[in-house]
N, C-alpha and C positions, 0 to 999 in steps of 0.2 A: 311831936310830928313824926309820922311814920316814914320809912325810907322812900316808898313810892311817891308820896306827896312831895317830899323834899326834892327828889330827883326831877320830877316833872316841873316844879316851879323854877328850878335852876335852869333847866333846858329851855323853857319858854323865855325866861329873862335874858339868857345869852343870845337866843335867836333875835330878840328885839335889839339888843346891843350890836348885833351884826347886821343891822339895817333891814331885817325882815319885817315888813309892815302889813303883809297880807298872809293869813293862814286859812286854809280850807280844811274843815273837820268833818269826818263821817262818824256818826255815833256808834258806840259799842261799849262793852263792859271792860275788857282788858285795857283799853286806852282811856279809862275813866280818869286816872290821875292827870293826864295831859288835857283832857276835856275841861276839868275843873280849873286847871292853871290857865288855859287859854281864855276861858270865860272871864276869869278875874282880870287878866291883862286887857281884854277888850273893854270891860267895864271901866277900867282906869284910863281908857283912851290911848293905850300904848300900841295897840295893833287893831287892824280890822279883821274880824272873824266872820267867815262864811261857813254855814253848816249845810251839808247836802247828805241825804240818806243813801244815795247811790254812789258807791266808791268810784266807778269808772267816770261818771259825770263829775264827781268832785275833783279827780285828778286832772281832767281836761279843763275844768274851770280854772284851776291853779295854773295850768299851762297857758291859757289865754291871758291871764293877768300878768304872768311872768314875761310872756312874749311882748306885751305892749309896754310894760314898765321897764323892761330890761334888767330887773332886779330879781334875786332869788325869792321864790314863794314856797312856803312849807305846806305840805298836805299830810294829814294825819288820819290813821285808821286803826281798827282793832286787828286781832290776829285771824289767821285762817284765810278763807277765800277772799275776804275783804282786801287783804294785801295783794292777792293775785289780780284783782280787778284794777289795780293801779298800773298793771304791766303795759297795756297799750299806750297810755300817756307817757310812761317812762321811755318806751321805744321811740316815740315821736320826739320827745325832748332831747334824747340822745342824738338823733340824726339831724334835728333842726337846731341844736345848740341852744336850748332854752334852760335856764337855771331853775331846777326844782330840788327842794330838800324833802325827801320822802321819809316820814317817821312812821314806822309800823310797830305797834305794840305786840308783845309776844308773851307766851307762857314762860315761866322760868324753867331751867333744864330738868328739874325733878318732875315736873308735870308732863313734859314732852315724852319722858320715858315711861309714863304710867298709863298712856292711852287716854289722856284727858281730851275733853271736847275742844273743837276748833283749833286743832294743832296740825300744822304742816311744817315742813322745813323751810323757814324764811331766811336762813343764812344764804346769802348769795342768790336770792330769789330772782333778781333781775339780770344775773350774769354779767357780761361785760358791757351791758347797756348803761351802766352807771360809772361815773368818774371815780367814785370812792364808795366803799362799803365798810361798815363797822357794826359789830354787835356789842352794845354797851354791856358791861358787867352788871349783874343784878345789884341794885342799890343795897347798901348795908349801913348800919348806924355806926360809923367810925370816922375818924379824921381822914382827910385826903380825898374825899369824894368830890367836893365842890370844884377843886381845880381840875380834876379829871373830867367831870361832866362838861365844864365850860370849855376846856381845851378841845374836846371832841366835837363840840358844836362849831368851834372856829375852824377845825380841820375840814368839816363837811362844807361849811360856807366857802372856804377857800377853794375846794375842789369844784364846787358848783359854779363859782363865779370867776375862777382865776386862770392860772398860768397859760394854758393854750386856748381853751375854748369853753364857753359856758355849757352846762349840761346837768343831768340829774345825779343826785347822790342819795344814798340809802343808809339810814341809821335804824337798826333793829333794836328795840328797847324792851327787854323782858321785865315785867312788873310782877312782884310778889304781893299777895294780899297782906294787909287791907289795901283796897284800891281807891278808897274814899278818904277824905281828910278826917282826922280824929278830932276830939274835943279841944285839942291844943293847937288847932290849925291856924290860929291867928298870929302865932309867934314862932320863931325858930330858936327861942331861948333854950329849949331843952335839947337842941342838936349839939353834938360834941365839937363842932367847929362853926365858924361864921359861914353863912351861905351867901354872903354879899359878893357882888362882882367888883370890877375895878371902879375906882372913883370917877365921878362925873359921867357915868354911863358908858365908859369906854369898853370896848370888847376885851376879852381876856388876852388874846394874842393879836397884836397889830400885824397887818399883812401888807405886802407891797402892792403897788398898782401895776398889775400885770398888763402887758399890751401897750405900755407907754411908748415903746420903741418898736413898732411893727416892722416886719420885713416887707419889701416892695418888689413888684414886678415892673419891668421897664419895657414898654412897647417900643418897637423900632421900625414899623412898616409904614409906608405911605398909603397903602390900600388896606386899612384895618377895619374891623367890625367889633363893636361891643355887644355882648349878649348878657343881659342882666336877669338873674333867676330868682334871687332871694331878697333879703331886706335891703340890699345895696342898690335898688333900682334908682332911687332919687340921686344918690351920689354918682352912680354910673352916668346918668343923664347929664349931670353938671360937668363931669370930666369930659364927656364926649362933646358937649357944647363948647367947652374951652379949647379943645384940641382938634375939632373938625372931623371926628369919626362918626359914622352913622351908628345909632344905638337901637337895639331891639330888646324888648323885655318879654319874658314868658307871661307877663300879666298884660300884654298888649300895650295900650296907651295909658293904663292906670298907673299913677305914680310917676309917669314919664313926661317930661316937657323939654322945651328948647327946640332950636331949629334943626338939630341933627336927629331928633326922635323919629323913628320909622314905625308908626303905629300898626301898619299892615305887614310888618316884617316877617311874621310867621308864614303868611301866604307866599311872600317872595321866596323864602327859603325852600318852599315846596315846589318851585318852578325850576325844573332842570335846565331849561334853555336860558333863563335869566341867570341862574347861578353859574352856569358855564362861562358866561361873559362877565360875571361880577364876583368871581371867587376871591375872597379876601386872602391876603398874604398871612395875616395874623388875626386871630380872634382873641379878644380880651374877655374872658368869661368870668362873671361875678357870681359866685355861688355854684350850686349844683343843679344842672338842668334835669327836669323830671317829667315834663308833660309831653313835649312834641318830638316825634321821631325825626323830623327834618332838622331840628337843632342838633340832635345826636349825630346825624349824618354829616353835618358840616364839621363838627368836632372830631369826627372819625376820619376825615379826608387826610390822606398822608401828605398832601401838598399844602395843608393849612397848619401853620404853627400856632399852638394853643398856649396862651398865658392864663393861668388860673389864679383868681383871687379867692382864697378860702382860709378862714381864720383858725385852722387846726391842721394836724399832721395827716389827716385822711383826705384824699382828694379823688374826685371822679375822673376817670380817664377812659372814655369809650374805646379808643384805639391804643391806649397805653403810650401816647405820643406827646404828653404834656411837656412843654419846653421849660416853663418856669412856674413855680408856685410861690405865692406871697400872701401876706395878710392885707395888703392894700396896693394901690397902683400909683406909679410915679410919673414924672414928666416923660413924654415920648422922646426918643432919641432923634427922630426925624419929623419934619412938618408933614401934615397930611396933604394928599392931593385934593384940591377943592373940586375938581371935575368929578372925582370918584364920589364924593358926597352928593353932588348935584344929580348924578345919574340915579343914585339910590332914592333921593327925594322925589324925583319925577316918577319913578316906578311906584313909590309909595302912594303918591297922590292918585295915580291911575288905579291902583289896586283898591284903595279905600273908597274911591268913588264907585267902582264896580260892585263892591260889597254893599254899599248903601242902596244903590239902585236895584240890585237883585233882591235884597230884603224887602224893599218897598213894594216890589211887584209880586211878591209871594203872599199867600194867605197868612194872616196873623191869628194865633201866635205860633212861634217856634222858639226853641231855646235861644237861638242866636238873636232873634228880634227882641225877645224879652231882655237879654243881656244888653242889647243896644239901647233900649229905652232906659234901663237901669243906669248904665254908664252915663248917659246924657242927663238924667234927672237928678243924680246924687247931689245933695247940697255941698257947698264948699267945705273943705276940711273934714269930710266924712271919713269914717273907717268902713272898709268893706272886707268882711271875712268871706272868702270864696271856698266853697266845698270842692272836694275832689270829683273825678269823673267829668261829666259834661260841663258843669259850671266853670271849672278851671280853664277849659278850652274855649267855651263860648265867650267869656269876657276878653280873651286875648285875640279873638278872631273878628270882633265887631268894629275895630278901628276907633279912632278918636282919642286924643291925648287928654288926660286929666291929671296934671301934675299935683293938683291939690288934694287928691284922694290917696289915703293911706290904705295899703292892702295887706292882709294877712292870709296865708294859706298854710294848712298843715301838710307840707310837702316833705317833711323829714322821712316818713315812710309812706306818705301818700295814701293813708287809709281814710275811710269815711267815719271811723270811730270818733265819738266825742266831739263832733263838729259843732253841734248846737251849744254844748257846754263851753267849748273854746270861744265861740262867739260871745257867749254871756260874759265870760271872764274878760275878754278883750274889750268889750263895751264898757264894763265897769271901770276899766283903766283909761278909757279914751274920753277926752273932755268935750268932743264935738258929737255930731250925729253919727249913729252907728247902724250898720246894715250887715246882713248876711245873705248870701246867694247860694242856695243848696238844692240838690235834687231830692226827690221824694224818698228814695231809699236812705239817703244820708240823714234826712230829717227823722224818718221812722226809727233808724238805727240808734238814734240818741234822743228820742222824744222825751226821755226822762230828764234831759237837761232843762226842760221847761219847769220841772218840779221845784218850786221855790217856796219855802215856808213863809208864813205871814210876818215873821220877825226879820227876814233876810232882805238884803238890798237887792232890788231888781233894776237892771239897767234899762236905759232908753234904747231899745233895740228893735229894729224891724227885720224880720226873717222872711225873705222872699223864697218860696218853695216852688220850684219848677216841677210840676207833677205830670209825669208821662206814664204813670202807673207801671213802674218797673225799671229795669236796668237799661235805660236808653243808650248808654255808652257802648254797649255791645253791638248795637245795630250799625255802628260806625267802624267796628273792628272786623277781623276775619270771621268771627263767629256769626256775624250778621249777613254773610254772603248767601246767595240763593241756594247753594247746595246743602246748606245746614238748616234750612227752614223747618224741616220736620222736628228737630230737637230744640230749636232756638227758644221758643216761647216758654217751655217748661223749665229749662235749666239755665237760660241766660236772661230772657225777658222778665221772668218771675213777676207777673202781675200780682198785685196785692188787693186791689179794690177797696182800700181803706178810705173812710170818710174823714178827711183831715179836720173839717170844721167840728165834728163831734169830739175828736180827740183833743183838740185845743180847748173846747168847752170844758172837758173833764179836768184839764189843768188850770182852768180859770184864765186862759189867755185869749185875747181878742183875735178874731179870724176874719179876713176879708177875701172873697173870691173875686179876682180882677179878670173880667171877661172882655176887656177892650184896652187899647193903648191909653185912652183917656182915664179909664178906671185905675189902671196901674199907676199912671203918673200921679193921680190924686192920692192913691194909697201910699205913695212914697214921700208925701210931704212930711217934714219932721213933726213928730208928736211924742209926748212923754209916754213912758211905759213900754211894756213888752207886747209885741203884736206879730201876727203871722199873716203874710199876704200870699195867697196861693194863685198860681197861674197854671191852668191845665193845657197840656199840649199833646199832640198825636205823635208818638215816637216812630210810627211807621213812615213818616215823611223825613226823618232825620237824614238818612243816607242820600236820598235824592236831592235834598236842599244843599248838602255839602258838595255834592258832585256839580250842581249848577253853579255854586259859588266859585269852585276851583276853575271851571271852564270860563266863567265871566272874568275872573281875575287874570287868567292866562291871556285871553283875547285883549283885554285892556292894556296889559303891560307890553304885549307884543306890538301893539299899534300906537303906543304913546308918542 
């Protein structure tokens, strides 16, 4: 057995022993030893192998699987720009706390110095975005290699899954030729030491259960508010229900339930008059807020004490005034004021009603009306992957609590990169119906995520594409104001004119154009396979609709 084959087989075996059950592989020459070893392990039923030719899509597919399973997923590529294409997903995994084990194959040192093909400096390629980096020594035919290889896999797994917070790790693996198994590949009898792992499939190094004793924040106000931003939405709602605090989520009513849920909370936080009369003494913030400026303003108010639940040592502090940071929330020191909650609930009911009535009176479709239909129509126990830009805002602004819906958003660095691939991975790991809601630019940016070989698993996933022919989000920002109209369309609106149905046909994916509410609801019925549902909207109406909704909500809350 040659050294590269021996090393690859041991690395894959130890990954499996460390509970890695999904591996995403992009093809290449230098990573051939790992490709052979992974194929063999998958054939033996030891892991599930996913093969993707686009490295960026591969990494985001792994991210989606890891985010939903909560377990480390390995992603493997060859050397050169292949490794660089993993970088966006590594950055997202870092900020979102998703456990990824990145294995990049590399040339051995003597080839890097000779001007060989496909050579870049892969050492520390991802900078401080990874929890751990190591370049393994080039495999040699000598004793002592097995323990070293297995130990380094355990170190990587521990850093990805352990002590403070989950995240990505990077192992750079230089392989010397030959890169394919030789004629003695069926046995390791000719190797100078045993290549076996620990007995009974145990990992080489047993590791502690980090996080068993989390630190807690202790709320102490009678007039408090919970703002849930990340995966803690459901837990935040349960805590708020138990202790009588109104709770607002950056996902609106998705994943949120109970009598204290304020589904129109983002609208209320944007009303200066309401907030002046209902300013919380404390805000219990779960995760890192990234979408709404009105949330940031509340957290920046010097008169509001901020308690932050964040499972690592890095915490957001818009005004650098965070009072406590912990990994979870404890019992409050004081009982909540029931009248405080009642006033928030009355305002919420008025605001949600105003939103529904205004949307019903306006022409269909708009991004908000599509989001409203989607939220109402989703089957029970659905997964909804929400894209950045307008979809992330639209689902939060349409009201309606759906505690039975599980939401995933790539809000670590809030990019549109890899969203289709993330949704594919998340859907593969979700046992119920799966949906994604994305804009057209997000869809086009990762359309290669649809590329799935005939031997690969395809999820049952419905991707709803809100097609406004460009960057609709900018029409709601300062760039969309009247004085910038001359430059807006070319450099912000960026119309593309793409025919999504033709693109989907090229990838062998079903496409439906939903031109009415009824057609959209019909297209959202659960069905097997991968499909795209397109809804075309006019982004020139975005700004006016949002202004009308703000005015309607303000009137309704003021006269409640």
